[in-house]
C-alpha positions in Angstrom: 19.4 16.0 -27.1 16.7 14.5 -28.6 15.0 11.3 -28.1 16.2 10.3 -31.7 19.3 10.8 -30.8 19.3 8.5 -27.5 17.7 5.6 -30.3 20.4 6.4 -32.6 23.1 6.2 -30.0 21.7 2.7 -28.5 21.6 1.1 -31.8 25.0 2.2 -32.5 26.2 0.9 -29.2 24.5 -2.2 -29.4 25.8 -3.1 -33.0 29.0 -1.9 -32.4 29.2 -0.8 -36.3 28.0 2.2 -37.8 26.8 0.2 -41.5 24.7 -2.1 -39.6 22.9 0.2 -37.0 22.3 2.1 -40.3 20.5 -0.7 -42.1 18.5 -1.3 -38.0 17.6 2.1 -38.3 17.1 2.3 -42.2 18.8 5.6 -42.6 22.3 6.1 -44.4 25.2 5.7 -42.5 26.6 9.3 -43.7 23.7 10.9 -41.8 24.2 8.6 -38.5 27.8 9.5 -38.3 27.0 13.4 -38.5 24.1 12.7 -35.5 26.7 11.2 -33.3 29.1 13.6 -33.9 26.7 16.2 -33.3 25.9 14.4 -29.8 29.2 14.2 -28.9 29.5 17.8 -29.5 26.9 18.6 -27.4 27.9 16.5 -24.6 31.7 17.9 -25.2 32.9 14.2 -24.9 34.0 11.5 -27.2 31.3 8.4 -26.6 32.8 5.6 -29.4 36.1 5.0 -30.3 36.7 3.6 -33.7 39.0 0.8 -34.3 39.8 -2.0 -36.9 36.6 -4.5 -35.8 34.4 -1.4 -35.6 33.3 1.1 -32.9 33.8 0.4 -28.8 32.6 2.3 -26.1 34.4 4.9 -23.9 33.6 5.6 -20.4 31.3 8.3 -20.9 29.6 6.5 -23.9 28.8 3.2 -21.0 27.5 5.8 -18.7 25.4 7.3 -21.3 24.0 3.6 -22.7 23.0 2.9 -19.2 20.9 6.2 -19.0 19.4 6.5 -22.3 18.0 3.0 -22.4 16.6 3.9 -18.9 15.3 7.4 -20.3 13.9 5.5 -23.1 12.4 2.7 -21.3 10.6 5.3 -19.1 9.5 7.1 -22.6 8.0 3.9 -23.8 6.4 3.5 -20.5 4.3 6.6 -20.5 3.1 6.8 -24.0 2.2 2.9 -23.2 0.4 4.2 -20.0 -1.1 7.3 -21.7 -2.5 5.2 -24.6 -3.9 2.9 -22.4 -5.4 5.8 -19.9 -7.1 6.8 -22.8 -8.4 3.7 -23.9 -10.1 3.0 -20.4 -7.5 -0.2 -19.6 -5.8 2.0 -16.8 -7.2 4.7 -14.3 -9.6 4.7 -11.0 -12.8 4.5 -10.6 -14.8 5.5 -7.3 -18.2 3.7 -7.4 -21.4 4.5 -4.7 -23.9 1.9 -4.1 -26.6 1.1 -1.8 -26.1 -2.2 0.0 -29.2 -3.6 -1.9 -27.9 -3.7 -4.9 -24.3 -5.1 -4.0 -25.9 -9.1 -4.2 -28.0 -8.8 -7.2 -26.6 -5.9 -9.4 -23.0 -5.4 -8.9 -21.4 -9.0 -8.6 -21.6 -9.6 -12.5 -20.5 -6.7 -13.3 -17.3 -6.2 -11.1 -16.3 -9.6 -12.2 -15.9 -9.0 -15.6 -14.9 -5.5 -15.2 -12.0 -6.7 -13.4 -11.2 -9.8 -15.4 -11.2 -7.3 -18.8 -9.4 -4.3 -17.0 -7.3 -5.7 -14.1 -5.2 -2.6 -14.1 -8.0 -0.2 -13.3 -8.3 0.7 -9.7 -11.8 0.3 -7.9 -13.2 2.3 -5.0 -16.5 1.1 -3.7 -18.5 2.5 -1.0 -22.3 1.9 0.4 -24.2 4.9 1.0 -27.4 6.1 1.0 -29.0 7.2 -2.2 -28.8 10.7 -1.6 -25.3 10.8 -0.8 -24.7 9.1 -3.8 -26.2 11.7 -5.7 -24.5 14.6 -3.6 -20.9 13.0 -4.5 -21.8 12.6 -7.8 -22.4 16.6 -8.3 -19.2 17.1 -6.1 -17.2 14.6 -7.9 -16.5 12.5 -5.3 -17.7 9.2 -7.0 -17.8 8.6 -11.1 -21.0 6.8 -10.8 -23.7 5.0 -8.6 -26.3 3.0 -7.8 -29.8 3.5 -6.5 -33.4 2.7 -6.7 -35.6 4.6 -9.0 -37.7 6.6 -9.2 -35.7 9.6 -9.3 -35.2 12.9 -11.6 -32.1 15.3 -11.9 -31.6 16.7 -15.1 -27.5 16.8 -14.7 -27.2 12.9 -14.6 -27.6 10.8 -16.6 -29.4 7.3 -15.5 -29.6 4.2 -16.8 -32.0 1.1 -15.6 -29.9 -1.9 -14.9 -32.0 -4.6 -13.1 -35.3 -5.2 -12.4 -36.4 -7.3 -8.9 -39.8 -8.7 -8.7 -41.7 -7.4 -5.0 -42.1 -10.3 -2.6 -44.1 -10.1 1.0 -42.0 -10.8 3.8 -43.3 -12.8 6.8 -42.5 -13.9 10.5 -42.3 -17.3 9.6 -44.8 -18.4 12.9 -47.2 -15.7 10.6 -50.7 -17.5 9.7 -49.9 -16.7 6.0 -46.2 -18.0 6.1 -47.7 -21.7 4.9 -49.2 -20.3 1.8 -47.4 -20.6 -2.1 -48.7 -16.9 -2.5 -50.6 -14.1 -1.6 -52.2 -11.3 -2.6 -51.2 -7.9 -1.1 -54.7 -7.0 -0.2 -54.4 -9.6 1.8 -52.2 -8.0 4.7 -53.9 -4.2 4.4 -54.2 -4.6 8.2 -50.9 -5.8 9.1 -48.2 -3.6 10.9 -45.7 -2.6 8.2 -41.8 -2.2 8.0 -40.9 0.5 5.3 -38.3 1.4 3.3 -36.4 4.8 4.5 -37.3 7.6 1.6 -34.6 9.8 1.5 -35.1 13.6 0.5 -36.1 14.2 -3.0 -35.3 10.2 -3.5 -38.6 8.4 -2.9 -37.0 5.1 -4.4 -38.3 2.0 -2.7 -40.7 3.7 -0.2 -42.6 5.2 -3.8 -43.1 1.7 -4.9 -44.2 0.1 -2.0 -46.5 2.6 -1.0 -47.7 2.9 -4.0 -48.6 -0.6 -4.6 -50.6 -0.5 -1.0 -52.7 2.2 -2.5 -53.2 0.4 -6.0 -54.1 -2.6 -3.4 -57.0 -0.6 -1.7 -54.9 0.2 1.6 -52.7 2.8 3.4 -49.9 0.8 4.9 -49.7 1.1 8.7 -46.0 1.7 9.7 -45.1 0.5 12.9 -41.2 1.1 12.0 -40.5 3.7 8.9 -37.4 4.4 7.6 -35.2 1.6 7.9 -33.2 1.8 4.8 -30.9 -1.1 5.2 -32.6 -4.3 3.7 -30.6 -6.7 6.1 -32.2 -4.7 9.2 -35.9 -4.7 7.3 -35.6 -8.7 7.2 -34.4 -8.9 10.6 -37.3 -6.9 11.9 -39.4 -9.0 9.9 -37.9 -12.1 11.5 -38.3 -10.1 14.6 -42.2 -10.7 14.8 -42.3 -6.9 14.3 -44.1 -6.7 11.0 -44.2 -7.9 7.5 -42.8 -5.8 4.8 -42.9 -5.8 0.9 -38.8 -6.1 -0.4 -37.3 -7.3 -3.9 -36.9 -10.7 -4.3 -33.2 -10.7 -3.8 -33.7 -9.9 -0.4 -33.8 -13.9 -0.5 -30.6 -14.5 -0.8 -29.7 -12.1 2.8 -29.8 -14.6 5.8 -33.7 -15.0 6.8 -33.7 -17.2 9.8 -37.3 -16.6 11.4 -38.4 -15.0 7.8 -40.6 -15.8 5.0 -41.3 -14.8 2.0 -44.3 -15.3 -0.6 -44.6 -14.2 -4.1 -47.4 -11.4 -4.3 -50.2 -12.0 -6.9 -51.9 -8.7 -7.3 -48.2 -6.5 -7.8 -46.7 -6.2 -11.1 -44.4 -3.5 -10.2 -40.6 -4.2 -10.0 -37.9 -2.5 -7.7 -35.6 -0.9 -10.6 -31.6 -0.2 -9.8 -30.6 2.5 -11.5 -26.7 3.4 -12.6 -26.4 7.0 -12.6 -23.4 9.3 -13.5 -22.8 13.2 -14.7 -23.7 14.7 -18.1 -20.6 15.0 -20.0 -18.1 13.3 -17.7 -17.7 9.8 -19.6 -14.2 9.0 -18.8 -12.9 6.4 -21.0 -12.3 4.2 -17.8 -16.2 5.2 -17.1 -17.1 4.4 -20.5 -15.3 0.8 -20.2 -17.5 0.7 -17.3 -20.5 1.5 -18.8 -20.1 -0.8 -21.6 -19.8 -3.8 -19.1 -22.6 -2.8 -17.1 -24.6 -2.3 -20.1 -24.1 -5.9 -20.9 -24.8 -7.6 -17.5 -27.8 -5.3 -17.4 -31.0 -7.4 -16.5 -33.9 -4.8 -17.4 
Protein backbone atom coordinates (compact mmCIF):
# COMPACT_ATOMS: atom_id res chain seq x y z
CA UNK A 1 0.00 0.00 0.00
CA UNK A 2 1.36 3.40 -0.99
CA UNK A 3 0.33 6.86 0.11
CA UNK A 4 -1.03 7.59 -3.36
CA UNK A 5 -3.40 4.64 -3.00
CA UNK A 6 -4.75 6.17 0.20
CA UNK A 7 -5.13 9.57 -1.46
CA UNK A 8 -6.96 7.97 -4.37
CA UNK A 9 -9.27 6.11 -2.02
CA UNK A 10 -10.04 9.19 0.13
CA UNK A 11 -10.91 11.17 -3.00
CA UNK A 12 -13.17 8.38 -4.30
CA UNK A 13 -14.90 8.15 -0.93
CA UNK A 14 -15.44 11.91 -0.75
CA UNK A 15 -16.75 12.23 -4.31
CA UNK A 16 -18.74 8.95 -4.23
CA UNK A 17 -18.22 8.86 -7.96
CA UNK A 18 -15.26 7.51 -9.92
CA UNK A 19 -15.62 10.01 -12.76
CA UNK A 20 -15.61 13.06 -10.44
CA UNK A 21 -12.79 11.56 -8.37
CA UNK A 22 -10.68 11.03 -11.52
CA UNK A 23 -11.29 14.62 -12.61
CA UNK A 24 -10.29 15.91 -9.17
CA UNK A 25 -7.12 13.80 -9.22
CA UNK A 26 -6.35 14.81 -12.83
CA UNK A 27 -6.08 11.23 -14.00
CA UNK A 28 -8.21 9.08 -16.31
CA UNK A 29 -11.03 7.04 -14.83
CA UNK A 30 -9.88 3.56 -16.00
CA UNK A 31 -6.47 3.74 -14.24
CA UNK A 32 -8.22 4.99 -11.09
CA UNK A 33 -10.58 2.01 -11.19
CA UNK A 34 -7.57 -0.28 -11.60
CA UNK A 35 -5.86 1.25 -8.56
CA UNK A 36 -9.02 0.81 -6.48
CA UNK A 37 -9.29 -2.85 -7.44
CA UNK A 38 -5.59 -3.38 -6.60
CA UNK A 39 -6.11 -1.84 -3.18
CA UNK A 40 -9.12 -4.05 -2.51
CA UNK A 41 -7.17 -7.11 -3.69
CA UNK A 42 -4.22 -6.26 -1.43
CA UNK A 43 -6.46 -5.82 1.60
CA UNK A 44 -8.64 -8.80 0.71
CA UNK A 45 -11.90 -6.91 1.27
CA UNK A 46 -14.39 -4.90 -0.77
CA UNK A 47 -14.09 -1.21 0.03
CA UNK A 48 -16.96 0.13 -2.10
CA UNK A 49 -20.27 -1.01 -3.48
CA UNK A 50 -21.35 0.28 -6.88
CA UNK A 51 -24.95 1.31 -7.47
CA UNK A 52 -26.93 3.43 -9.88
CA UNK A 53 -26.07 6.67 -8.11
CA UNK A 54 -22.33 5.95 -7.92
CA UNK A 55 -20.48 4.16 -5.13
CA UNK A 56 -21.06 3.59 -1.47
CA UNK A 57 -18.49 2.61 1.15
CA UNK A 58 -18.65 -0.77 2.81
CA UNK A 59 -18.04 -1.10 6.55
CA UNK A 60 -14.40 -1.91 5.78
CA UNK A 61 -14.27 1.11 3.46
CA UNK A 62 -15.60 3.44 6.18
CA UNK A 63 -12.94 2.17 8.58
CA UNK A 64 -10.18 2.62 5.99
CA UNK A 65 -11.41 6.14 5.20
CA UNK A 66 -11.05 7.17 8.84
CA UNK A 67 -7.58 5.66 9.13
CA UNK A 68 -6.45 6.92 5.72
CA UNK A 69 -7.41 10.51 6.63
CA UNK A 70 -5.47 10.21 9.90
CA UNK A 71 -2.41 8.76 8.13
CA UNK A 72 -2.41 11.42 5.42
CA UNK A 73 -2.83 14.15 8.03
CA UNK A 74 0.14 12.79 10.00
CA UNK A 75 2.23 12.63 6.83
CA UNK A 76 1.35 16.23 5.97
CA UNK A 77 2.23 17.29 9.50
CA UNK A 78 5.57 15.49 9.28
CA UNK A 79 6.30 17.11 5.93
CA UNK A 80 5.40 20.56 7.26
CA UNK A 81 7.46 20.16 10.43
CA UNK A 82 10.43 18.89 8.44
CA UNK A 83 10.25 21.85 6.07
CA UNK A 84 9.91 24.27 8.99
CA UNK A 85 12.84 22.67 10.82
CA UNK A 86 14.91 23.00 7.66
CA UNK A 87 14.00 26.66 7.36
CA UNK A 88 14.61 27.42 11.05
CA UNK A 89 10.93 27.86 11.91
CA UNK A 90 10.79 25.13 14.56
CA UNK A 91 13.34 23.51 16.82
CA UNK A 92 15.23 24.05 20.05
CA UNK A 93 17.95 26.56 20.88
CA UNK A 94 20.06 26.57 24.04
CA UNK A 95 21.75 29.85 24.99
CA UNK A 96 24.24 30.68 27.72
CA UNK A 97 24.87 34.26 28.82
CA UNK A 98 26.65 36.24 31.48
CA UNK A 99 24.19 38.13 33.73
CA UNK A 100 25.37 41.56 32.64
CA UNK A 101 24.44 40.74 29.04
CA UNK A 102 20.76 40.34 29.91
CA UNK A 103 19.70 44.01 30.36
CA UNK A 104 21.51 45.43 27.34
CA UNK A 105 21.98 42.75 24.67
CA UNK A 106 19.37 40.05 25.01
CA UNK A 107 15.94 41.75 25.31
CA UNK A 108 15.66 43.16 21.76
CA UNK A 109 17.07 39.96 20.23
CA UNK A 110 14.74 37.69 22.19
CA UNK A 111 11.67 39.85 21.53
CA UNK A 112 12.16 39.80 17.77
CA UNK A 113 13.13 36.13 17.67
CA UNK A 114 10.06 35.02 19.61
CA UNK A 115 7.84 37.21 17.43
CA UNK A 116 9.22 35.72 14.20
CA UNK A 117 9.83 32.15 15.37
CA UNK A 118 7.20 31.39 18.03
CA UNK A 119 7.55 27.62 17.58
CA UNK A 120 11.25 27.53 18.48
CA UNK A 121 11.84 26.46 22.07
CA UNK A 122 14.41 28.71 23.77
CA UNK A 123 16.42 27.46 26.76
CA UNK A 124 18.39 30.25 28.45
CA UNK A 125 20.78 29.97 31.36
CA UNK A 126 22.98 32.47 33.19
CA UNK A 127 26.51 31.19 33.72
CA UNK A 128 30.13 32.23 33.98
CA UNK A 129 31.90 32.93 30.66
CA UNK A 130 34.24 29.95 31.06
CA UNK A 131 31.20 27.72 31.59
CA UNK A 132 29.67 29.09 28.40
CA UNK A 133 32.78 28.15 26.42
CA UNK A 134 32.91 24.71 28.02
CA UNK A 135 29.28 24.04 27.15
CA UNK A 136 29.77 25.31 23.62
CA UNK A 137 32.58 22.79 23.19
CA UNK A 138 30.56 19.87 24.55
CA UNK A 139 27.44 20.97 22.60
CA UNK A 140 25.25 21.66 25.62
CA UNK A 141 24.58 25.20 24.38
CA UNK A 142 24.29 26.43 20.81
CA UNK A 143 25.41 30.03 21.36
CA UNK A 144 26.70 32.16 24.20
CA UNK A 145 27.17 35.80 25.15
CA UNK A 146 30.19 37.09 27.08
CA UNK A 147 32.68 39.96 27.18
CA UNK A 148 35.66 40.23 24.87
CA UNK A 149 38.60 39.92 24.64
CA UNK A 150 38.73 36.19 24.10
CA UNK A 151 40.23 33.99 21.41
CA UNK A 152 39.31 30.41 20.56
CA UNK A 153 39.95 29.09 17.02
CA UNK A 154 37.18 26.49 17.40
CA UNK A 155 34.54 29.18 17.96
CA UNK A 156 33.13 31.86 15.75
CA UNK A 157 32.50 35.19 17.48
CA UNK A 158 30.64 38.33 16.56
CA UNK A 159 30.58 41.54 18.58
CA UNK A 160 26.92 42.44 19.10
CA UNK A 161 27.14 45.34 21.57
CA UNK A 162 29.53 48.01 22.77
CA UNK A 163 29.03 49.71 26.11
CA UNK A 164 30.86 52.80 27.35
CA UNK A 165 32.63 52.57 30.70
CA UNK A 166 31.58 54.73 33.64
CA UNK A 167 32.81 55.20 37.17
CA UNK A 168 30.60 53.82 39.95
CA UNK A 169 31.00 55.71 43.26
CA UNK A 170 29.28 55.62 46.63
CA UNK A 171 26.69 58.38 46.71
CA UNK A 172 28.56 59.93 49.66
CA UNK A 173 31.90 60.08 47.83
CA UNK A 174 33.47 63.59 47.52
CA UNK A 175 33.44 63.26 43.71
CA UNK A 176 29.81 62.13 43.54
CA UNK A 177 28.49 65.62 42.74
CA UNK A 178 30.76 66.02 39.70
CA UNK A 179 29.26 65.76 36.21
CA UNK A 180 32.26 63.78 34.91
CA UNK A 181 35.71 62.75 36.08
CA UNK A 182 39.01 61.46 34.67
CA UNK A 183 39.98 57.95 35.72
CA UNK A 184 43.34 59.31 36.87
CA UNK A 185 41.50 61.26 39.58
CA UNK A 186 40.74 58.05 41.47
CA UNK A 187 44.17 56.45 41.20
CA UNK A 188 44.47 56.19 44.99
CA UNK A 189 40.96 54.88 45.59
CA UNK A 190 40.17 51.29 46.62
CA UNK A 191 38.83 49.37 43.62
CA UNK A 192 36.31 46.55 43.28
CA UNK A 193 37.49 44.51 40.32
CA UNK A 194 35.49 42.11 38.17
CA UNK A 195 36.51 38.47 37.97
CA UNK A 196 38.93 37.02 35.47
CA UNK A 197 37.77 33.52 34.48
CA UNK A 198 40.69 31.31 33.46
CA UNK A 199 41.90 32.32 30.01
CA UNK A 200 38.97 34.71 29.58
CA UNK A 201 40.16 38.15 30.74
CA UNK A 202 36.93 39.83 29.66
CA UNK A 203 35.89 42.94 31.58
CA UNK A 204 38.77 42.50 34.05
CA UNK A 205 41.30 43.09 31.27
CA UNK A 206 39.47 46.15 29.97
CA UNK A 207 39.31 47.79 33.40
CA UNK A 208 42.91 47.07 34.42
CA UNK A 209 44.28 48.13 31.04
CA UNK A 210 42.44 51.46 31.21
CA UNK A 211 43.83 52.04 34.71
CA UNK A 212 47.34 51.32 33.46
CA UNK A 213 46.77 53.71 30.57
CA UNK A 214 45.70 56.35 33.09
CA UNK A 215 49.04 55.87 34.88
CA UNK A 216 48.27 53.58 37.84
CA UNK A 217 47.61 50.02 38.93
CA UNK A 218 44.24 49.70 40.66
CA UNK A 219 44.44 48.91 44.38
CA UNK A 220 41.93 46.11 44.74
CA UNK A 221 40.08 45.77 48.03
CA UNK A 222 37.68 43.26 46.49
CA UNK A 223 38.51 41.23 43.41
CA UNK A 224 36.98 38.38 41.41
CA UNK A 225 33.43 39.73 41.71
CA UNK A 226 31.65 38.48 38.60
CA UNK A 227 28.05 39.58 39.19
CA UNK A 228 27.50 43.22 38.21
CA UNK A 229 24.72 43.51 40.79
CA UNK A 230 27.23 42.52 43.49
CA UNK A 231 29.80 45.05 42.29
CA UNK A 232 27.24 47.87 42.41
CA UNK A 233 26.05 46.68 45.82
CA UNK A 234 29.59 46.79 47.20
CA UNK A 235 30.06 50.28 45.75
CA UNK A 236 26.80 51.43 47.33
CA UNK A 237 28.00 49.96 50.62
CA UNK A 238 31.11 52.15 50.55
CA UNK A 239 33.59 49.28 50.07
CA UNK A 240 35.23 50.89 47.07
CA UNK A 241 34.74 52.27 43.58
CA UNK A 242 34.45 50.41 40.28
CA UNK A 243 34.69 50.92 36.55
CA UNK A 244 31.61 49.33 35.01
CA UNK A 245 29.69 49.26 31.71
CA UNK A 246 27.23 52.12 31.38
CA UNK A 247 24.36 49.61 31.19
CA UNK A 248 24.97 48.87 34.88
CA UNK A 249 23.10 52.10 35.58
CA UNK A 250 19.91 50.20 34.79
CA UNK A 251 20.42 48.05 37.88
CA UNK A 252 18.98 49.08 41.27
CA UNK A 253 21.52 51.59 42.54
CA UNK A 254 20.41 53.12 45.84
CA UNK A 255 23.58 54.43 47.48
CA UNK A 256 25.62 54.45 44.25
CA UNK A 257 26.16 57.10 41.60
CA UNK A 258 27.71 56.92 38.12
CA UNK A 259 29.97 59.41 36.36
CA UNK A 260 31.23 59.52 32.76
CA UNK A 261 35.01 59.06 32.41
CA UNK A 262 36.68 61.80 30.38
CA UNK A 263 39.92 59.94 29.68
CA UNK A 264 38.53 56.49 28.81
CA UNK A 265 37.60 55.64 25.23
CA UNK A 266 37.59 51.84 25.52
CA UNK A 267 34.24 50.07 25.50
CA UNK A 268 33.02 46.83 27.00
CA UNK A 269 32.30 44.60 24.01
CA UNK A 270 29.79 41.77 24.26
CA UNK A 271 30.32 38.94 21.81
CA UNK A 272 28.05 36.17 20.65
CA UNK A 273 29.94 32.89 20.13
CA UNK A 274 29.03 29.62 18.48
CA UNK A 275 30.85 26.54 17.19
CA UNK A 276 32.41 26.40 13.74
CA UNK A 277 30.34 24.42 11.27
CA UNK A 278 27.28 23.91 13.49
CA UNK A 279 24.94 26.53 12.10
CA UNK A 280 21.64 24.67 12.18
CA UNK A 281 18.70 26.40 10.46
CA UNK A 282 17.37 27.50 13.85
CA UNK A 283 20.76 28.89 14.90
CA UNK A 284 21.16 30.68 11.56
CA UNK A 285 17.78 32.34 12.13
CA UNK A 286 18.90 33.45 15.58
CA UNK A 287 22.26 34.72 14.27
CA UNK A 288 20.48 36.78 11.62
CA UNK A 289 18.25 38.47 14.20
CA UNK A 290 21.19 39.04 16.55
CA UNK A 291 23.04 40.75 13.68
CA UNK A 292 20.00 42.95 12.98
CA UNK A 293 19.95 44.07 16.60
CA UNK A 294 23.72 44.50 16.98
CA UNK A 295 24.76 47.90 18.31
CA UNK A 296 28.48 47.46 17.65
